[in-house]
N, CA, C and O atoms as a Tinker XYZ file with bonds, in Angstrom:
   192  protein
     1  N    -12.560000   -8.926000  -18.365000    73     2
     2  CA   -11.810000   -9.764000  -17.422000    64     1     3
     3  C    -12.614000  -11.028000  -17.099000    63     2     4     5
     4  O    -13.831000  -10.961000  -16.931000    81     3
     5  N    -11.950000  -12.157000  -17.013000    73     3     6
     6  CA   -12.655000  -13.401000  -16.708000    64     5     7
     7  C    -13.061000  -13.437000  -15.241000    63     6     8     9
     8  O    -12.560000  -12.659000  -14.429000    81     7
     9  N    -13.973000  -14.348000  -14.909000    73     7    10
    10  CA   -14.417000  -14.468000  -13.519000    64     9    11
    11  C    -13.244000  -14.818000  -12.612000    63    10    12    13
    12  O    -13.111000  -14.275000  -11.515000    81    11
    13  N    -12.396000  -15.728000  -13.078000    73    11    14
    14  CA   -11.214000  -16.112000  -12.304000    64    13    15
    15  C    -10.296000  -14.906000  -12.105000    63    14    16    17
    16  O     -9.754000  -14.694000  -11.020000    81    15
    17  N    -10.135000  -14.132000  -13.156000    73    15    18
    18  CA    -9.298000  -12.938000  -13.071000    64    17    19
    19  C     -9.839000  -11.945000  -12.055000    63    18    20    21
    20  O     -9.074000  -11.325000  -11.316000    81    19
    21  N    -11.161000  -11.793000  -12.020000    73    19    22
    22  CA   -11.767000  -10.871000  -11.061000    64    21    23
    23  C    -11.536000  -11.343000   -9.634000    63    22    24    25
    24  O    -11.237000  -10.541000   -8.749000    81    23
    25  N    -11.675000  -12.648000   -9.412000    73    23    26
    26  CA   -11.451000  -13.196000   -8.076000    64    25    27
    27  C    -10.001000  -13.006000   -7.647000    63    26    28    29
    28  O     -9.729000  -12.636000   -6.505000    81    27
    29  N     -9.075000  -13.260000   -8.562000    73    27    30
    30  CA    -7.664000  -13.066000   -8.254000    64    29    31
    31  C     -7.377000  -11.601000   -7.961000    63    30    32    33
    32  O     -6.627000  -11.278000   -7.040000    81    31
    33  N     -7.980000  -10.719000   -8.751000    73    31    34
    34  CA    -7.772000   -9.292000   -8.567000    64    33    35
    35  C     -8.307000   -8.848000   -7.209000    63    34    36    37
    36  O     -7.662000   -8.069000   -6.508000    81    35
    37  N     -9.483000   -9.341000   -6.842000    73    35    38
    38  CA   -10.074000   -8.998000   -5.544000    64    37    39
    39  C     -9.180000   -9.493000   -4.410000    63    38    40    41
    40  O     -8.938000   -8.773000   -3.441000    81    39
    41  N     -8.694000  -10.723000   -4.538000    73    39    42
    42  CA    -7.807000  -11.283000   -3.526000    64    41    43
    43  C     -6.531000  -10.466000   -3.395000    63    42    44    45
    44  O     -6.033000  -10.250000   -2.290000    81    43
    45  N     -6.009000  -10.017000   -4.516000    73    43    46
    46  CA    -4.806000   -9.195000   -4.497000    64    45    47
    47  C     -5.075000   -7.874000   -3.794000    63    46    48    49
    48  O     -4.259000   -7.408000   -2.998000    81    47
    49  N     -6.234000   -7.266000   -4.094000    73    47    50
    50  CA    -6.583000   -5.993000   -3.469000    64    49    51
    51  C     -6.706000   -6.142000   -1.959000    63    50    52    53
    52  O     -6.263000   -5.267000   -1.215000    81    51
    53  N     -7.296000   -7.228000   -1.503000    73    51    54
    54  CA    -7.434000   -7.458000   -0.066000    64    53    55
    55  C     -6.059000   -7.627000    0.581000    63    54    56    57
    56  O     -5.794000   -7.082000    1.652000    81    55
    57  N     -5.195000   -8.385000   -0.082000    73    55    58
    58  CA    -3.838000   -8.598000    0.424000    64    57    59
    59  C     -3.071000   -7.278000    0.431000    63    58    60    61
    60  O     -2.319000   -6.989000    1.361000    81    59
    61  N     -3.272000   -6.484000   -0.617000    73    59    62
    62  CA    -2.613000   -5.188000   -0.716000    64    61    63
    63  C     -3.065000   -4.271000    0.412000    63    62    64    65
    64  O     -2.256000   -3.542000    0.986000    81    63
    65  N     -4.364000   -4.305000    0.732000    73    63    66
    66  CA    -4.899000   -3.477000    1.812000    64    65    67
    67  C     -4.241000   -3.841000    3.137000    63    66    68    69
    68  O     -3.906000   -2.953000    3.922000    81    67
    69  N     -4.051000   -5.127000    3.397000    73    67    70
    70  CA    -3.386000   -5.569000    4.626000    64    69    71
    71  C     -1.940000   -5.087000    4.646000    63    70    72    73
    72  O     -1.443000   -4.641000    5.681000    81    71
    73  N     -1.270000   -5.177000    3.507000    73    71    74
    74  CA     0.114000   -4.718000    3.408000    64    73    75
    75  C      0.195000   -3.221000    3.662000    63    74    76    77
    76  O      1.112000   -2.748000    4.335000    81    75
    77  N     -0.770000   -2.472000    3.120000    73    75    78
    78  CA    -0.818000   -1.027000    3.323000    64    77    79
    79  C     -0.996000   -0.697000    4.799000    63    78    80    81
    80  O     -0.326000    0.197000    5.317000    81    79
    81  N     -1.890000   -1.407000    5.483000    73    79    82
    82  CA    -2.114000   -1.174000    6.916000    64    81    83
    83  C     -0.810000   -1.364000    7.680000    63    82    84    85
    84  O     -0.456000   -0.553000    8.536000    81    83
    85  N     -0.101000   -2.444000    7.362000    73    83    86
    86  CA     1.165000   -2.733000    8.025000    64    85    87
    87  C      2.189000   -1.637000    7.724000    63    86    88    89
    88  O      2.929000   -1.208000    8.610000    81    87
    89  N      2.223000   -1.192000    6.475000    73    87    90
    90  CA     3.159000   -0.143000    6.084000    64    89    91
    91  C      2.862000    1.156000    6.827000    63    90    92    93
    92  O      3.778000    1.868000    7.237000    81    91
    93  N      1.579000    1.457000    6.998000    73    91    94
    94  CA     1.194000    2.673000    7.722000    64    93    95
    95  C      1.660000    2.591000    9.169000    63    94    96    97
    96  O      2.187000    3.567000    9.703000    81    95
    97  N      1.477000    1.453000    9.803000    73    95    98
    98  CA     1.927000    1.277000   11.184000    64    97    99
    99  C      3.435000    1.460000   11.285000    63    98   100   101
   100  O      3.929000    2.099000   12.214000    81    99
   101  N      4.164000    0.895000   10.325000    73    99   102
   102  CA     5.616000    1.028000   10.329000    64   101   103
   103  C      6.033000    2.472000   10.073000    63   102   104   105
   104  O      6.974000    2.965000   10.695000    81   103
   105  N      5.340000    3.152000    9.164000    73   103   106
   106  CA     5.662000    4.545000    8.857000    64   105   107
   107  C      5.444000    5.440000   10.074000    63   106   108   109
   108  O      6.213000    6.371000   10.311000    81   107
   109  N      4.400000    5.157000   10.840000    73   107   110
   110  CA     4.107000    5.976000   12.014000    64   109   111
   111  C      5.260000    5.932000   13.012000    63   110   112   113
   112  O      5.536000    6.924000   13.687000    81   111
   113  N      5.934000    4.785000   13.107000    73   111   114
   114  CA     7.027000    4.669000   14.060000    64   113   115
   115  C      8.325000    5.267000   13.527000    63   114   116   117
   116  O      9.180000    5.682000   14.309000    81   115
   117  N      8.482000    5.317000   12.197000    73   115   118
   118  CA     9.737000    5.804000   11.614000    64   117   119
   119  C      9.555000    7.099000   10.825000    63   118   120   121
   120  O     10.441000    7.508000   10.074000    81   119
   121  N      8.395000    7.740000   11.003000    73   119   122
   122  CA     8.066000    8.910000   10.185000    64   121   123
   123  C      9.102000   10.021000   10.287000    63   122   124   125
   124  O      9.518000   10.573000    9.269000    81   123
   125  N      9.519000   10.352000   11.493000    73   123   126
   126  CA    10.463000   11.463000   11.668000    64   125   127
   127  C     11.807000   11.178000   11.002000    63   126   128   129
   128  O     12.449000   12.083000   10.470000    81   127
   129  N     12.221000    9.926000   11.037000    73   127   130
   130  CA    13.514000    9.554000   10.455000    64   129   131
   131  C     13.466000    9.580000    8.930000    63   130   132   133
   132  O     14.400000   10.055000    8.283000    81   131
   133  N     12.364000    9.062000    8.352000    73   131   134
   134  CA    12.283000    8.892000    6.903000    64   133   135
   135  C     11.357000    9.904000    6.241000    63   134   136   137
   136  O     10.671000    9.578000    5.272000    81   135
   137  N     11.334000   11.108000    6.749000    73   135   138
   138  CA    10.380000   12.104000    6.269000    64   137   139
   139  C     10.491000   12.352000    4.758000    63   138   140   141
   140  O      9.473000   12.394000    4.067000    81   139
   141  N     11.693000   12.513000    4.249000    73   139   142
   142  CA    11.850000   12.794000    2.814000    64   141   143
   143  C     11.495000   11.575000    1.963000    63   142   144   145
   144  O     10.859000   11.722000    0.920000    81   143
   145  N     11.896000   10.375000    2.390000    73   143   146
   146  CA    11.538000    9.151000    1.671000    64   145   147
   147  C     10.024000    8.983000    1.652000    63   146   148   149
   148  O      9.445000    8.611000    0.631000    81   147
   149  N      9.389000    9.258000    2.782000    73   147   150
   150  CA     7.944000    9.102000    2.906000    64   149   151
   151  C      7.222000   10.025000    1.939000    63   150   152   153
   152  O      6.196000    9.654000    1.367000    81   151
   153  N      7.752000   11.219000    1.756000    73   151   154
   154  CA     7.114000   12.180000    0.854000    64   153   155
   155  C      7.133000   11.654000   -0.585000    63   154   156   157
   156  O      6.120000   11.729000   -1.280000    81   155
   157  N      8.259000   11.131000   -1.034000    73   155   158
   158  CA     8.341000   10.602000   -2.400000    64   157   159
   159  C      7.516000    9.322000   -2.550000    63   158   160   161
   160  O      6.929000    9.089000   -3.607000    81   159
   161  N      7.464000    8.501000   -1.518000    73   159   162
   162  CA     6.662000    7.284000   -1.562000    64   161   163
   163  C      5.176000    7.580000   -1.562000    63   162   164   165
   164  O      4.392000    6.844000   -2.162000    81   163
   165  N      4.782000    8.662000   -0.889000    73   163   166
   166  CA     3.371000    9.027000   -0.820000    64   165   167
   167  C      2.795000    9.382000   -2.172000    63   166   168   169
   168  O      1.615000    9.146000   -2.429000    81   167
   169  N      3.619000    9.949000   -3.041000    73   167   170
   170  CA     3.154000   10.310000   -4.387000    64   169   171
   171  C      2.763000    9.047000   -5.145000    63   170   172   173
   172  O      1.724000    9.009000   -5.803000    81   171
   173  N      3.592000    8.020000   -5.053000    73   171   174
   174  CA     3.315000    6.757000   -5.739000    64   173   175
   175  C      2.034000    6.131000   -5.185000    63   174   176   177
   176  O      1.179000    5.687000   -5.952000    81   175
   177  N      1.899000    6.096000   -3.869000    73   175   178
   178  CA     0.736000    5.470000   -3.239000    64   177   179
   179  C     -0.562000    6.155000   -3.641000    63   178   180   181
   180  O     -1.580000    5.488000   -3.828000    81   179
   181  N     -0.539000    7.469000   -3.775000    73   179   182
   182  CA    -1.766000    8.196000   -4.107000    64   181   183
   183  C     -2.198000    7.980000   -5.552000    63   182   184   185
   184  O     -3.348000    8.249000   -5.899000    81   183
   185  N     -1.295000    7.498000   -6.394000    73   183   186
   186  CA    -1.632000    7.279000   -7.804000    64   185   187
   187  C     -2.192000    5.889000   -8.060000    63   186   188   189
   188  O     -2.676000    5.625000   -9.161000    81   187
   189  N     -2.144000    5.000000   -7.090000    73   187   190
   190  CA    -2.623000    3.616000   -7.265000    64   189   191
   191  C     -4.148000    3.610000   -7.348000    63   190   192
   192  O     -4.755000    2.549000   -7.495000    81   191
């Protein structure tokens, strides 16, 4: 991977981490409603 590619990848990972934090906060408020959706989504998240 080129140096530029590594920097872009790092920036993406940082942005992704922020998005994940926001998603977790949203899930905590809607967890009971979307329990089955959350279960299927959790499988995808754990494979990243």
